[in-house]
C-alpha positions in Angstrom: 44.6 -143.4 -29.0 48.5 -143.3 -28.9 50.7 -140.8 -30.5 52.2 -141.3 -33.7 55.3 -140.2 -34.9 55.5 -137.0 -37.3 54.7 -137.8 -40.8 56.7 -136.9 -43.5 55.7 -134.9 -46.4 56.8 -135.1 -49.8 55.6 -133.5 -53.0 55.6 -134.0 -56.6 57.0 -131.3 -59.1 56.1 -133.2 -62.1 53.2 -135.2 -63.2 55.3 -138.0 -64.0 58.7 -138.6 -62.6 60.6 -139.0 -59.4 59.8 -137.7 -56.2 61.2 -134.8 -54.5 61.7 -135.2 -50.9 61.3 -131.8 -48.6 62.9 -133.3 -45.6 64.3 -136.6 -44.1 62.6 -139.6 -45.0 63.0 -143.5 -44.6 61.9 -143.7 -48.2 64.3 -143.5 -51.1 63.5 -141.4 -53.8 61.8 -143.6 -56.7 60.6 -143.2 -60.3 56.9 -144.3 -61.4 57.2 -144.4 -65.1 53.4 -145.7 -65.7 52.0 -143.6 -62.2 49.6 -140.4 -63.8 49.2 -137.6 -61.4 46.1 -136.4 -61.1 47.0 -132.2 -61.0 44.1 -130.0 -61.2 45.1 -126.3 -61.1 47.8 -124.5 -59.0 46.2 -125.0 -55.5 46.0 -128.4 -56.2 49.4 -130.9 -55.4 50.5 -134.5 -55.0 52.2 -135.0 -51.8 53.2 -138.5 -50.5 52.8 -138.3 -46.3 54.5 -141.2 -44.3 52.1 -142.6 -41.4 53.3 -145.4 -39.2 56.2 -146.1 -42.0 53.9 -146.2 -44.9 53.8 -143.8 -47.8 50.6 -142.2 -48.9 50.0 -140.5 -52.2 47.5 -137.7 -51.2 45.7 -134.8 -54.0 45.8 -131.6 -51.1 44.1 -128.0 -51.9 45.8 -125.3 -50.1 43.0 -122.2 -50.7 44.0 -119.0 -49.8 41.9 -118.4 -46.9 43.1 -120.0 -43.9 39.5 -120.6 -42.6 38.5 -122.9 -44.9 36.7 -125.8 -44.3 38.6 -129.1 -44.8 36.8 -132.2 -46.7 38.6 -135.4 -46.7 37.4 -137.3 -50.3 37.9 -141.4 -49.5 37.7 -143.4 -53.1 36.5 -147.2 -53.4 37.4 -150.0 -55.6 38.7 -150.3 -58.0 39.6 -147.0 -58.3 42.0 -144.5 -57.2 41.7 -140.8 -55.6 41.4 -140.0 -59.3 37.8 -140.8 -59.1 37.6 -137.6 -58.0 38.6 -135.5 -61.1 35.3 -133.5 -61.4 34.0 -133.0 -57.8 37.5 -131.4 -56.3 37.2 -128.2 -58.8 33.5 -127.8 -57.6 34.7 -127.9 -54.5 37.7 -125.7 -54.2 38.5 -124.1 -57.8 38.0 -120.6 -59.0 34.8 -121.1 -60.0 33.4 -122.6 -56.7 31.0 -120.7 -54.8 32.5 -121.3 -51.4 36.0 -123.0 -51.4 37.2 -126.0 -48.8 40.4 -127.4 -48.3 40.2 -130.9 -50.1 42.3 -133.9 -49.3 41.7 -136.9 -51.3 44.4 -140.0 -50.6 45.0 -143.6 -52.3 43.8 -145.6 -49.7 46.2 -147.8 -48.3 47.2 -150.5 -50.9 45.4 -148.4 -53.5 46.8 -146.3 -56.4 50.4 -144.6 -55.6 49.9 -145.7 -51.9 52.4 -148.2 -50.3 51.1 -151.9 -50.8 52.0 -153.0 -46.7 51.0 -157.0 -46.1 48.8 -156.3 -43.4 46.5 -153.7 -42.0 43.8 -153.6 -44.1 40.6 -154.0 -41.6 38.8 -150.5 -41.5 40.3 -149.6 -37.8 44.1 -149.6 -39.0 42.9 -147.8 -42.6 40.9 -145.0 -40.5 44.3 -144.5 -38.7 46.1 -144.1 -41.5 43.6 -141.2 -42.8 43.9 -139.6 -39.2 47.7 -139.8 -39.4 47.9 -137.9 -42.5 45.1 -135.3 -41.1 47.7 -134.9 -38.3 50.4 -134.3 -40.8 48.3 -131.4 -42.6 47.2 -129.9 -39.3 43.5 -130.5 -40.2 41.4 -131.2 -36.6 38.3 -131.9 -38.4 36.7 -132.4 -41.4 33.8 -133.1 -43.6 34.2 -136.8 -44.6 32.8 -138.1 -48.0 33.5 -141.4 -49.0 32.6 -143.9 -51.8 32.5 -147.6 -51.7 35.3 -148.8 -49.7 36.2 -145.5 -48.7 32.8 -145.3 -47.2 33.6 -148.0 -45.0 37.0 -146.4 -43.9 35.0 -143.0 -42.9 32.6 -145.2 -41.0 34.6 -146.5 -38.9 37.0 -143.3 -38.5 33.7 -141.2 -37.6 32.7 -144.1 -34.8 36.4 -144.4 -33.4 37.3 -140.5 -33.6 33.7 -138.5 -33.9 35.4 -135.4 -32.7 37.5 -135.6 -36.1 34.2 -135.9 -38.2 32.2 -132.9 -38.6 29.7 -134.8 -41.2 29.8 -138.1 -42.8 28.6 -138.7 -46.4 28.4 -142.4 -47.7 27.8 -143.2 -51.3 26.2 -146.1 -52.7 27.2 -148.4 -49.4 25.0 -149.7 -46.8 26.7 -150.6 -43.4 28.6 -153.5 -43.8 27.4 -154.7 -40.9 24.0 -154.7 -42.0 25.0 -156.4 -45.3 26.8 -159.4 -43.5 23.8 -159.5 -40.8 20.1 -158.9 -42.8 21.4 -159.6 -46.7 19.5 -161.3 -48.9 19.6 -162.9 -51.8 19.3 -159.6 -54.3 22.7 -158.4 -52.0 24.5 -161.5 -52.6 23.8 -161.4 -56.3 25.3 -157.9 -56.4 28.2 -158.5 -54.4 29.3 -161.6 -55.3 32.7 -160.0 -55.9 32.8 -159.6 -51.9 33.0 -162.9 -51.1 35.4 -164.2 -53.8 37.8 -161.4 -52.6 37.3 -162.9 -49.6 39.1 -166.0 -50.3 43.1 -166.8 -50.0 44.7 -167.0 -52.9 41.9 -167.6 -55.6 41.5 -163.8 -56.8 45.2 -163.5 -57.2 45.1 -166.8 -59.7 42.0 -166.0 -61.6 42.7 -162.4 -62.8 46.6 -162.9 -63.3 47.5 -161.5 -66.1 43.7 -160.6 -66.7 43.5 -157.3 -64.8 41.9 -155.0 -67.2 39.2 -157.7 -68.6 38.7 -158.4 -64.4 38.0 -154.7 -63.9 36.2 -153.8 -66.9 33.4 -156.2 -66.3 32.7 -153.8 -62.7 33.1 -151.0 -64.7 30.8 -152.1 -67.2 28.1 -153.4 -65.4 28.1 -150.9 -62.4 27.6 -147.8 -64.1 24.8 -145.8 -66.2 26.8 -143.0 -67.4 29.6 -145.0 -68.7 30.6 -142.5 -71.0 32.0 -140.4 -68.0 34.2 -143.5 -66.8 35.3 -144.5 -70.3 38.4 -141.6 -70.8 39.5 -142.5 -67.4 39.1 -147.0 -67.2 42.7 -147.4 -68.6 44.3 -145.1 -65.6 42.2 -147.3 -63.1 43.6 -150.6 -64.7 47.2 -148.8 -64.6 47.0 -148.6 -61.4 45.7 -152.2 -60.7 48.7 -153.7 -62.9 51.4 -152.3 -60.1 52.8 -154.8 -58.3 50.9 -155.9 -55.5 48.4 -153.6 -56.0 45.7 -156.6 -57.2 46.5 -158.8 -53.9 46.2 -155.7 -51.8 42.7 -155.0 -53.1 41.9 -158.1 -52.2 43.3 -158.0 -48.5 41.2 -154.9 -47.9 37.9 -157.3 -48.7 39.7 -160.4 -46.2 39.4 -157.8 -43.4 35.7 -158.2 -43.7 35.8 -160.8 -41.1 37.6 -158.4 -38.2 35.6 -155.6 -39.4 32.2 -157.1 -38.8 33.1 -158.3 -35.6 34.2 -155.0 -34.5 30.9 -153.9 -36.0 29.1 -156.1 -33.9 30.7 -154.8 -30.6 29.3 -151.4 -31.6 26.2 -152.5 -32.7 25.3 -154.8 -29.5 26.6 -151.7 -27.3 24.5 -149.4 -29.2 27.1 -147.1 -30.4 26.0 -145.2 -33.4 27.4 -142.2 -35.6 26.2 -138.8 -33.4 27.4 -136.3 -36.3 24.8 -135.6 -39.1 25.2 -138.3 -42.2 24.2 -138.0 -45.7 23.5 -141.6 -47.6 23.2 -141.1 -51.1 23.5 -144.0 -53.7 22.5 -144.2 -57.6 19.1 -145.2 -58.4 21.1 -147.6 -61.1 23.5 -148.2 -58.6 24.5 -151.8 -56.6 21.9 -150.0 -53.9 19.5 -149.6 -56.7 15.5 -150.7 -55.1 16.8 -150.3 -51.4 16.0 -147.2 -49.3 19.8 -147.3 -47.8 18.5 -144.2 -45.7 16.8 -146.4 -43.9 19.3 -149.2 -43.4 21.7 -146.8 -42.0 18.8 -145.5 -39.4 19.5 -148.3 -37.2 23.5 -147.1 -37.0 23.1 -143.4 -36.9 21.3 -140.5 -34.8 20.5 -138.0 -37.5 21.1 -139.6 -41.1 19.6 -137.9 -44.3 19.3 -139.8 -48.1 18.2 -140.2 -51.5 18.8 -141.9 -54.8 20.6 -140.2 -57.7 18.6 -140.6 -60.4 20.5 -141.3 -63.7 23.2 -142.2 -61.9 25.3 -146.2 -61.5 27.4 -146.7 -58.8 30.3 -144.6 -59.5 28.5 -141.3 -58.0 31.8 -139.1 -57.8 32.1 -139.4 -62.0 28.8 -139.9 -63.1 26.8 -137.0 -61.2 29.8 -134.9 -60.1 27.1 -131.4 -60.2 24.8 -133.4 -58.5 26.6 -134.9 -55.7 28.3 -131.4 -54.7 25.4 -129.7 -55.0 23.8 -132.1 -52.1 27.1 -132.1 -50.2 26.7 -128.1 -50.4 23.3 -128.3 -49.5 24.0 -130.9 -47.1 27.3 -128.8 -45.4 25.5 -125.8 -44.6 22.5 -127.3 -43.2 24.8 -129.0 -40.7 26.8 -125.7 -39.5 
């Protein structure tokens, strides 16, 4: 890969208000009065990191132990980095058994990150994450990706395996498998994917109805709805920002490009070489499917299981179980 320009890091001192620049930046200061930033404790702050002219909002922990292993958490749709609110304290908080350096960015087009007109193929989105890692001086990390974030992490792990210690994917099968071996049940469960791929139509259908549209999925994709209810309004506000719904649809519109690249890797028998853990909700989108078996065609070393009493949104519905699984997996992978 070619060298990228140095990234610019900006921090936020308050949870709502103006972004302060800690150094030169081509982006002006701006006020986001409707945005809510999740600050979990004194070791976690919100930063805006510029990679290739785009600004990315990231939650970053800085444990006192410089030897702490890094963890990159990548959210899915229709969410933001806030979905990790109950996971992060268990990985780096004062009560954690072992503290990790945690980075949870809003993906390109999501949350408080910029929403450019292009670059939503997973290779470009993976490049964004590599730029964030470079700016923070992180050479290698454990990756955990939920939903769309899992697809970004999968592409990054294929293109840059030296940067990935382990990969954990949550409630997804490989994109390539879904579009080459899909069944009727898959098509029914993922009807939104095909809708989002259409030009202009999803914008027309959801204009002025963002809340109603997103709540449909939060209602039907959960088992532990009580754990998401307090935060759904935050997600709705995030997607009511100018350009947010269009950017999320563009994420899905990149599917043809993503599958074409995946097909090249599959035909060349390029597989993930790092340890992979596949977890899915027993009541989620991947219910009634042995997702770990599906991943076997794309990895050299995979383990996986369903999480009981859990739907699609694993980080919020079952954070205790997720962190327990992650710690055990990382310990065995050293």
